[in-house]
C-alpha positions in Angstrom: 11.5 14.4 -3.1 10.2 10.9 -4.0 12.7 8.2 -4.3 12.6 4.8 -6.1 12.5 1.6 -4.2 11.7 -2.1 -4.5 8.4 -1.4 -2.7 6.3 1.8 -2.5 7.7 2.6 0.9 11.4 1.9 -0.1 13.6 -1.1 0.0 12.7 -2.6 3.4 11.0 -6.0 3.0 7.2 -6.2 3.4 5.9 -6.9 6.9 2.6 -6.8 8.7 2.9 -3.0 9.4 3.4 -2.1 5.8 1.0 -4.2 3.8 -1.8 -6.8 3.9 -0.5 -10.0 2.3 0.1 -13.7 3.0 -3.4 -14.5 4.2 -5.6 -17.5 3.5 -8.0 -16.8 0.5 -10.5 -19.3 1.9 -11.0 -17.7 5.3 -9.4 -14.2 5.3 -10.2 -11.0 3.4 -8.6 -7.6 2.4 -8.2 -4.9 5.0 -10.1 -1.6 5.0 -8.3 1.0 2.8 -5.7 3.0 4.6 -5.0 0.3 7.3 -1.2 0.3 6.7 0.1 3.9 7.0 3.7 2.5 7.4 3.4 1.4 3.7 2.9 4.9 2.4 4.4 5.6 -1.0 6.6 8.6 -1.9 3.5 10.6 -3.1 1.5 9.9 0.1 -0.4 7.0 -1.5 -1.5 4.1 0.6 -2.2 0.4 -0.2 -0.1 0.3 -3.4 1.3 -3.0 -2.3 -0.8 -5.8 -0.9 -4.5 -5.8 -0.1 -5.8 -6.1 -3.7 -4.2 -6.3 -7.1 -5.0 -3.1 -9.0 -6.2 -3.1 -12.6 -4.1 -0.9 -14.9 -5.2 0.7 -18.1 -2.7 -1.2 -20.3 -3.3 -4.4 -22.1 -0.7 -7.1 -21.3 2.3 -7.1 -23.6 5.0 -9.5 -22.4 7.9 -7.3 -23.5 6.4 -3.9 -23.0 9.4 -2.4 -21.3 12.1 -4.2 -23.3 10.6 -3.2 -26.6 10.5 0.4 -25.7 14.1 0.3 -24.4 15.3 -1.3 -27.6 13.6 1.5 -29.6 15.3 4.1 -27.4 11.8 5.2 -26.2 11.1 6.1 -22.6 10.4 2.6 -20.9 8.8 4.1 -17.8 5.1 3.5 -17.7 4.3 2.3 -21.3 0.6 2.2 -21.9 -0.4 -0.6 -24.3 -3.7 -0.3 -26.0 -5.8 -3.4 -26.4 -9.2 -4.6 -27.4 -12.0 -5.3 -24.9 -11.1 -9.0 -24.6 -7.4 -8.4 -23.9 -5.7 -9.5 -20.8 -4.9 -6.4 -18.6 -2.0 -5.5 -16.4 -2.4 -5.9 -12.6 0.0 -4.4 -10.1 0.6 -4.4 -6.3 -0.1 -8.0 -5.2 -3.0 -9.1 -3.1 -3.8 -10.1 0.5 -3.7 -13.7 -0.4 -0.2 -13.5 -2.1 3.3 -13.9 -0.8 5.6 -10.9 -0.1 7.3 -11.5 -3.5 4.2 -10.3 -5.3 4.4 -6.8 -3.7 7.5 -5.6 -5.5 6.8 -2.3 -7.3 8.3 -3.6 -10.6 6.1 -6.7 -10.7 3.4 -6.9 -13.3 0.7 -9.6 -13.6 -1.9 -10.3 -16.2 -5.6 -11.4 -16.1 -8.5 -11.4 -18.5 -10.3 -8.1 -18.0 -13.7 -9.9 -18.0 -12.8 -12.2 -15.1 -13.2 -11.4 -11.4 -11.3 -12.7 -8.4 -11.4 -12.0 -4.7 -8.0 -10.2 -4.6 -8.4 -7.9 -7.6 -9.7 -4.4 -7.3 -8.9 -1.0 -8.7 -7.8 2.5 -7.7 -9.3 5.7 -9.0 -6.7 8.4 -9.6 -7.2 11.8 -11.1 -4.7 14.4 -12.1 -4.9 18.0 -10.9 
């Protein structure tokens, strides 16, 4: 049964066996997908922390979780619709970020039209 934790693998702090992070953006690069099996999430997913920030479907809303909690709506995984120019949510932290960026609850924002060396995406499909 999957459990919640501060990171995809649980509550142990990030280290070099669980995630790719803390590298120099000028001379380093992300690791090949699947290079950190010790960082496996509760559903068998890899690379959800570190390596590259992952684009999310939602547009950025500063208080996305707080607003839904105040309205007594389910605050888990709100999806905020936005126009094409909206800033989008990023999760997971990148290879050039500190360990603090890898927390499962951390959200970041970035204009969807922009690109950066530590931003990527994950393709996921339901059964």
